[in-house]
C-alpha positions in Angstrom: -19.3 26.9 -9.7 -16.8 23.9 -10.1 -14.7 24.2 -12.6 -13.5 21.0 -14.7 -10.6 21.3 -17.5 -10.1 18.2 -19.8 -6.8 18.5 -21.5 -4.0 15.6 -23.4 -4.8 13.4 -26.4 -6.6 10.6 -27.7 -6.4 7.9 -30.4 -8.8 5.8 -29.6 -9.2 4.4 -33.3 -5.1 3.6 -33.2 -4.4 -0.3 -32.5 -4.2 -0.2 -29.9 -6.0 2.5 -28.9 -3.7 5.8 -27.1 -4.2 8.2 -24.4 -2.1 11.0 -22.4 -5.2 13.1 -20.3 -5.3 15.2 -17.4 -8.9 16.0 -15.8 -9.2 18.6 -12.4 -12.2 19.3 -10.7 -11.7 22.4 -8.8 -13.6 23.3 -5.9 -16.6 20.6 -5.9 -18.8 21.0 -2.8 -18.6 17.6 -1.1 -22.3 18.3 0.7 -23.3 17.0 -3.1 -21.6 13.9 -2.7 -23.7 12.5 0.4 -25.8 9.7 -1.2 -21.9 8.4 -2.8 -20.6 8.5 1.2 -23.2 7.7 3.0 -23.7 4.1 0.9 -19.7 2.9 0.8 -18.3 5.1 4.2 -21.7 5.3 6.5 -21.3 9.1 6.8 -23.4 12.0 5.2 -20.8 14.8 4.9 -21.4 18.2 6.0 -19.4 20.3 4.6 -15.8 20.2 2.9 -14.1 20.7 -0.8 -13.0 18.3 -3.3 -10.0 19.3 -5.4 -9.0 16.2 -8.2 -5.8 16.5 -10.4 -6.2 13.3 -12.7 -3.4 12.2 -14.8 -3.4 9.0 -16.8 -1.8 7.6 -20.1 -3.1 4.5 -21.9 -0.2 2.6 -24.1 0.3 -0.7 -25.4 -2.8 -1.6 -23.2 -1.8 -0.7 -20.4 -3.1 1.7 -18.1 -1.3 4.6 -15.8 -2.8 7.2 -13.3 -2.2 9.2 -11.0 -4.7 10.6 -8.8 -4.2 13.5 -6.7 -6.9 14.2 -4.1 -7.1 17.8 -1.9 -10.1 17.8 0.9 -10.6 20.8 2.5 -12.3 21.3 5.8 -13.8 17.7 5.5 -16.7 17.3 8.6 -18.7 14.2 8.7 -22.1 14.6 9.0 -24.8 11.9 10.9 -24.1 8.0 10.5 -25.5 6.4 7.9 -26.7 2.5 7.8 -25.3 0.8 4.8 -24.5 -2.4 4.2 -21.9 -1.9 1.3 -20.3 0.7 3.8 -16.8 0.0 4.2 -15.8 -2.1 7.6 -13.6 0.9 8.8 -12.4 3.6 11.4 -13.3 6.1 9.3 -13.2 9.1 11.5 -9.8 8.1 12.8 -8.5 7.5 9.2 -9.4 11.1 8.9 -7.8 12.8 11.8 -4.5 10.7 11.0 -5.1 12.3 7.4 -6.1 16.1 8.1 -3.4 18.7 8.3 -3.3 21.2 11.1 -4.6 23.4 8.3 -7.6 21.2 7.9 -6.9 19.5 4.5 -6.4 16.1 3.1 -3.8 15.6 0.3 -3.5 12.0 -1.0 -1.4 10.5 -3.7 -3.1 7.4 -5.0 -1.5 5.6 -8.4 -3.4 3.3 -10.4 -2.0 1.0 -13.0 -3.4 -2.4 -14.3 -3.7 -4.0 -18.0 -6.7 -3.7 -19.6 -6.7 -6.2 -21.4 -7.1 -8.3 -18.0 -10.9 -9.8 -18.1 -10.7 -9.3 -14.3 -9.6 -4.9 -14.6 -12.2 -2.6 -13.9 -10.9 1.2 -13.4 -13.0 1.7 -10.8 -12.2 -1.4 -8.9 -8.7 -0.3 -9.2 -9.9 3.2 -7.8 -11.5 1.9 -5.3 -9.0 -0.5 -3.9 -5.8 1.6 -3.9 -7.9 4.3 -2.0 -9.3 1.6 0.2 -5.9 0.1 0.4 -4.4 3.7 1.8 -6.7 4.4 4.2 -6.5 1.0 5.8 -2.7 1.3 6.0 -3.5 4.2 8.0 -5.8 3.1 10.2 -4.0 -0.4 10.9 -0.7 0.9 10.9 -1.5 4.8 12.3 2.1 5.3 14.0 3.8 4.6 10.9 2.0 7.2 9.2 3.5 9.7 12.4 7.0 8.8 12.0 7.2 9.4 8.6 5.5 12.7 8.8 8.9 13.8 10.9 11.2 11.4 8.9 11.7 9.2 11.7 12.0 5.2 11.5 11.7 4.6 15.2 8.6 2.5 16.9 6.5 5.5 18.1 3.7 3.8 19.5 6.2 1.9 21.7 8.7 4.0 24.8 10.7 2.2 26.6 11.9 2.3 30.0 15.1 0.7 31.9 14.2 -2.5 34.1 12.4 -1.6 37.3 12.1 2.0 36.7 9.4 4.7 35.8 12.4 7.5 34.4 12.9 8.3 30.9 16.2 7.4 29.2 17.5 9.6 26.1 16.2 7.1 23.6 12.4 7.2 25.2 12.7 11.0 25.5 13.8 11.1 21.8 10.9 9.0 20.4 8.5 11.0 22.5 10.0 14.3 21.1 9.3 12.6 17.3 5.9 11.7 18.6 5.2 14.9 19.8 6.7 16.9 16.8 4.2 14.4 14.6 0.9 15.0 16.9 1.3 19.2 16.0 0.5 18.0 12.6 -2.6 15.7 13.5 -4.7 18.2 15.8 -7.5 15.5 16.0 -5.4 13.1 17.7 -5.9 11.9 20.9 -3.0 10.1 22.2 -4.0 7.0 24.8 -1.4 5.9 27.2 -0.9 3.1 28.5 1.9 2.0 31.1 3.5 -1.5 30.7 6.2 -3.9 32.8 7.8 -7.0 32.2 6.8 -8.7 34.9 10.0 -11.3 35.2 12.7 -8.4 34.1 11.1 -5.5 36.0 10.6 -7.8 39.3 14.5 -9.0 39.5 15.2 -5.3 39.0 12.9 -3.7 41.8 14.1 -6.7 44.2 17.5 -6.1 43.4 17.0 -2.1 43.9 15.4 -3.1 47.1 18.4 -5.2 48.3 20.8 -2.5 47.2 18.5 0.0 49.3 18.7 -2.5 52.8 22.5 -3.2 52.6 23.0 0.4 52.2 20.7 1.2 55.1 22.7 -2.0 57.1 26.2 0.2 56.8 27.6 -1.5 53.5 28.6 1.4 51.4 27.3 2.3 47.9 30.3 2.0 45.8 31.4 -1.4 47.2 28.2 -2.9 46.2 28.9 -1.3 42.4 31.9 -3.0 42.6 30.8 -6.4 44.6 33.5 -5.2 47.1 34.3 -7.7 50.3 31.8 -6.2 52.7 29.2 -6.8 49.8 30.1 -10.1 49.0 30.2 -10.7 52.8 26.4 -9.3 53.4 25.6 -11.7 50.7 27.0 -14.7 52.4 25.2 -14.3 55.4 22.0 -13.3 54.6 22.0 -17.0 52.5 23.9 -18.8 55.3 20.7 -17.6 56.8 18.2 -18.5 54.1 20.3 -22.3 53.3 21.8 -23.1 56.7 25.0 -23.3 54.7 27.3 -22.8 51.7 28.2 -25.0 49.9 31.8 -24.2 48.0 30.2 -25.2 44.5 27.3 -22.4 45.4 28.9 -19.2 43.5 28.3 -15.9 44.5 25.7 -15.2 41.4 23.7 -18.2 43.0 23.7 -17.0 46.1 23.1 -13.4 45.2 20.0 -15.1 43.2 18.4 -17.0 46.2 18.4 -13.7 48.7 17.2 -11.9 45.7 14.2 -14.1 45.1 13.2 -13.9 49.2 13.1 -9.9 49.0 8.8 -10.0 48.2 7.0 -7.4 45.1 3.5 -7.6 44.5 1.3 -7.8 41.0 0.3 -4.3 42.9 3.8 -3.0 43.0 4.2 -3.4 39.3 1.3 -2.6 38.5 2.2 1.0 40.4 5.0 0.8 38.3 3.2 0.6 34.9 1.1 3.6 36.3 4.3 5.6 36.8 5.5 5.0 33.5 2.4 6.5 32.2 2.0 9.2 34.5 6.0 10.0 33.3 5.1 9.9 29.9 2.0 12.6 29.9 4.3 14.3 32.3 6.4 14.6 29.4 4.4 15.0 26.5 2.2 17.6 28.6 5.5 19.5 30.0 8.3 19.5 27.7 7.0 18.7 24.5 3.7 21.2 24.9 1.0 18.8 24.1 -2.4 19.8 25.1 -3.4 18.0 28.4 -6.5 16.6 27.0 -4.6 15.3 23.4 -3.1 12.9 26.0 -4.7 10.5 28.2 -4.2 7.7 31.0 -5.4 4.3 30.8 -5.0 2.3 33.5 -4.8 -1.2 33.8 -6.3 -3.3 37.3 -5.0 -6.2 36.9 -1.4 -7.7 36.0 -2.8 -9.9 32.8 0.1 -11.7 31.1 -1.7 -11.2 27.8 -0.7 -7.5 28.1 1.9 -6.8 30.6 5.0 -8.4 28.6 7.0 -4.9 27.5 9.2 -2.8 30.0 7.2 0.3 29.1 4.2 1.9 27.8 2.0 1.4 24.8 0.5 3.9 22.9 -2.7 3.9 21.0 -4.8 6.9 19.2 -8.3 8.1 19.3 -10.4 11.0 18.2 
């Protein structure tokens, strides 16, 4: 029920030996491989079909191989305790590799010098597959970017400092991400808003100051071009802070001093990070048409320095 075809030529008694072989397996039922998957992957297999197309050549002691693997409708079963199982998030790896039709298609080249005492074909093939899966789970957004021919960093969505409004660059990344996610239906996006405490706070202080000046009657165009009315308003506020204005204090220094006195709390910064996360989900759901349950907001309760050093949104993938 699973045809196997071996074609090619071989000269095993030639010095050095030579071979050029092709081996194909069609429709192998993966349920029968559960003893292997349980031992080395830590999961039983509930269903799935495997097609293999292997092409190997050996010349002058050097082996080159192409392994084309297609797995159709793979579904993992129960976890299996095994001390030989790979320590990898296998479910995430499969979700990253499974396309819209439920197919995993892999091309895994292998090569090596068979005269090397440390060369072993089995270990070389296993290492190649492990490296491929490891690359997928350690850099998943690179894989998603490659699906749509992008070189953008799709894991980070930049925002203007102090703002929760998308700019064209951010919208473009989300458009590309949406296209990639449409090809990987088993992935869920986790959205976490971030802030850069220093730059975002400064921008929010500047925005608040400009709003106060407008409320006091300073025209908006005066603020944008730093006209006379704007300069007078800043000097007045600085004098109230410092008591006087020395000739050596520049307008920029006065502005910095005045702006720094406008309170922007950590809670306000956290709210900005939440607003950014909501903006990203809103765009993905309403503009890119990602199902709402495939984009989940992760809200942070504290402003931790080790987590918040970026004005934007950081994304993760889950299954």
